[in-house]
N, C-alpha and C positions, 0 to 999 in steps of 0.2 A: 504494499500499500504505499503510494507516493505522497508526500505532504505538500500542500499549498504552499505559496510564498509566504501568506499570513500566518501559516501555523509554523512554517521554519522560524520566522521573525519572533513570533511569541515563544517558541522553544528555546531560541538563543536568548532573549530577555529572561527567561527563568532560570536557566543554566548560569547566566551572568550574575544575576541577583544571589543565587544560591552559593555561587563560589566566592561572592563578596562576604556572604555572613560565614562561610567556613574560614575565610582568612581573618576576618573579626574575632571568630572564637580561637583559632589557632595562635593569634597573636600574643597574648598574655603567655602563652606556654613558651613560644620561641623567644619570648623577651626574658623569662626566668632562665631559660638554657643558656641565654647569651650571657646573663649576669654571672651564671656558674662557673663560665669560661674566662671571664673578665677580670681585670685588675681592680682594686679598690680605687685607685685614682680615676678609671674611666668611668666607672659607676656613679661617683661623687660628681664627677663633671659633666655628667649627663650625656655621655657619648654613646652608650650602649643602647641599641634600638633592639633589632631583630637579629644582630649576628654579633660575635664576642669581638672584644677589643683588648688589645694585649693579652693575645691568647696564652691560657695557662690553666693547668690542671691541679695546682697545688691545693684547692679548695676540695677537691674530690679525694685527694690523697689524705688530707686531714680529717674528711668525714670518715672514710673507710677504715682509719685507724682509731677512731673513737670507739671504746668499748661500751659506752652508753648508747650510741646508735646502732651498733651491732645487734646488741642484746635486746633493744625495742624493735628492732627489724624482725628478729625471730619470733620474739613473742606475736607480733602483728602477723606473720606467716602462719604460725600454729594456730593462732586465733580464727584466721581466715580459712585454713584448710578444714580443720577439725569442726569448726562452728558450721562451715558451708555443708559439710557433709552430713552432720546431725540435723541441720534445718531440713535438708532435703529429705533425709529418709522419714523425718516424723512427718512432714509434710504429705509425703507419699502415702503412708501408713493411715493417714486420717483422711486424706481427700478420696481414697478409694472407696472405702465404704461409703462416705456420703454422696458418691455418684451414682450409687445403686437406689433405684426407687423402691425396691423391696425392703428397705432397711427402714424400720420403724423409727419415728421420732427425729428423722435427718433433718426436716424442716426446722425443728425447734432447735436442734443443736446448730445450725446453721445461722439462725438469727442470732444465738449466742454469740456466735464467733464473729458477725458482722458488726454486732452491738460493740465488740472490743474496738472495731475500728473507727468507731465515733466518739466513744468515751474512754479514756484511760484510768487507772487507779490514783494517778498523781505521783509527784516525785515523792513526797514523804512517806505516804502509804507504802509505796514501792520499796523505798528503802528499807522500812521497817519489817516488811516479809523478806527481804533478801537477808536482813541481819538476824532475823528468827531462823531463818534455815541454816545459818551459819556459813554463808558465801562470801562474808567480807573478806578481802585479802586473798581471794581464791581465782584460781584461773576459771571455775566452773562459773564465776559470776559473768563470765562475757558469753557463756552458752546457753545457761538455762532460761534466764529471764525471758529471753526472746526467742526461744527455740521453735516458735511457729508463728508465722506471718500471716494474719488473716488474708490479706491481698494475694499473697502467693499460693495460698491455699485454695481460694477460689479460681485461680488460673490453671491448677492442676486438677480441681474437680470438674472445670469446664471441658478441659482435654480428655481425661477418663471417660466422660461422658460419650466422646466421639469414637471410642473404640469398639469395633462392631462386636454385638453379643455373641454372634455365633462362632467366634474364636474361642470365647471364654466358655460357651457352652461344649465345644468339641475338646478343649482342655480337661473339663469338668468329666466329660464322659471317659476319658483316658484315665481319670483318677488323679488328676492334681488337685492340690487344694488351694485355698484361696490366696495364700501366700506364695504358691507356686505359679499360679494364674498371674499373680501381680508382678513377680521379679522376672518370671520367664516369658511372659507375653506383652502385659500392659505396660510395664517401664520402658522394654524396648522399642515399643512402638510410639512412646510419648517423650523421646529425648529431645525435640524442639521445645516443648514446655520445660522439661527438666535443665535444659541449658538455658533458658531464660531465668528461671528463680534462680537457679545457680550463681548466675552472674550478679542478679540483684543482691543476693544474700552475700556474696563475696565482696562487692563494691561497699555494701553497708557495715561488714565486719572491718573491712581495711579503713574505712575512714572513720570509724567510731573512737570516740575519747571522752565523751561525757560520763559513760558508765564507769570507765577507769578513775577519773577524776571524783566520781560519787563515793565508790565501793572500794577502790585500791588506794592504801597508803605506803605499800612496799614498791620502791622504785624498781625493783628487778622485775615486777610484773607490768610496768607500764608500757603500752604499745607505742608504737612508732609515731602516732597523731600526737601524743601527750609529750613526747620528746620534741616534737616540730614546735608545739605550741610553747613550751619553755624556751627553746631555742630563740623564736622569733619574738613573742610577744613579752617574755619575761627576760630575754638575752641572757639565759643560763645555759652553760655547757661545759661538761668536764674536758673539751678539747685542750690540750696543750698548747698554747700559743704564745709563749713566753720566749721563745728562741730569738725572734727577732722583731721589729717593727713590721716587716711586711707581713708576717704571718698573723700579727694581730690586726692589721687591715683587712686580712682576707677575712678573718674570723667575723667581720662586722656585716658584709654584705654578701660575698662571693660563697662565704660557707653556708649562710641560709639559703641562698639559690640552689647550690648543691644539693643540699639536705632535702630541699623540696623536690627537686627533679628527681632524686634518687627514689623518693617515696612513691612516685607515680609509675615507675616502671613496670612493676609487677602487673598491674592492671593494664597497662599499655601491651602488655606481652599476651596477656589472657583473652583480651576481648576479640582479636580478630580470627581467634579459633572457633569463638563461639557466636560470631556476629551473624552467619547464616541462620544457624537454628534460633538464636534470639529473636531476629526479626518475624519469623514464621510464628513461633511461640506467643510472642508479645500481640500480634494481630488476631490469634485465634482466641487468645485470653480476652480480648478487648469485646469482642463480638458476641460471645457467648455467656450465658447468665446462669 
């Protein structure tokens, strides 16, 4: 099908506008990356834009030698991986029975789950619950309070409803149990939705810092985002910058930019592998109720 001249012109305008918006979204990221590779003099004089000035990797060398950065990075990776696996597992285990029309009381359960999307318990009651469960200063406080997301549960439930019943009936005739049907048939067919909620959960865990501020007082359990907050907002760091004036200047601006950029790399690496499934799963979850 050949496009008319007006349609080609409109397409060119749309692509140009989308390209401009993409550049606007990418510009802050490129600016931070350029700062991380630039000297303090170039940053403070306003010479750094979208490309480095006085190219240097000293900031990254200092960041990667900082034990606090490495420890917080490991905590964030452990939280993201274990938290995402737990979230996806529990979401699938709850969404599957709720997708079956023959399950009694499922509408009442769904109403209760949706209610939690509209109203939360509040910060102080939640803190008291966490304290009563003995989760303060524990790695489990990152995983258990938000183990199931109502929004992601609805996405999985909607996707499970689209799995043909004939496949489940055939498996049941062959002697498969409910868990066998779920893990051998339903979940493999639902990878787009699983990729979608996995990305949602992974980004949420990676960016989270407020729960660590509320519930954690042991600095060894601080995630990367708390480290970045202390470095940027409070200007606190354990990095040794006493060797020379140049290193002290690096720590002021380039070090912050290097730490910020390093914290975004894992998600940037993860997203391209999930993008195809993510788009399909998000569209299906948005149009089914």
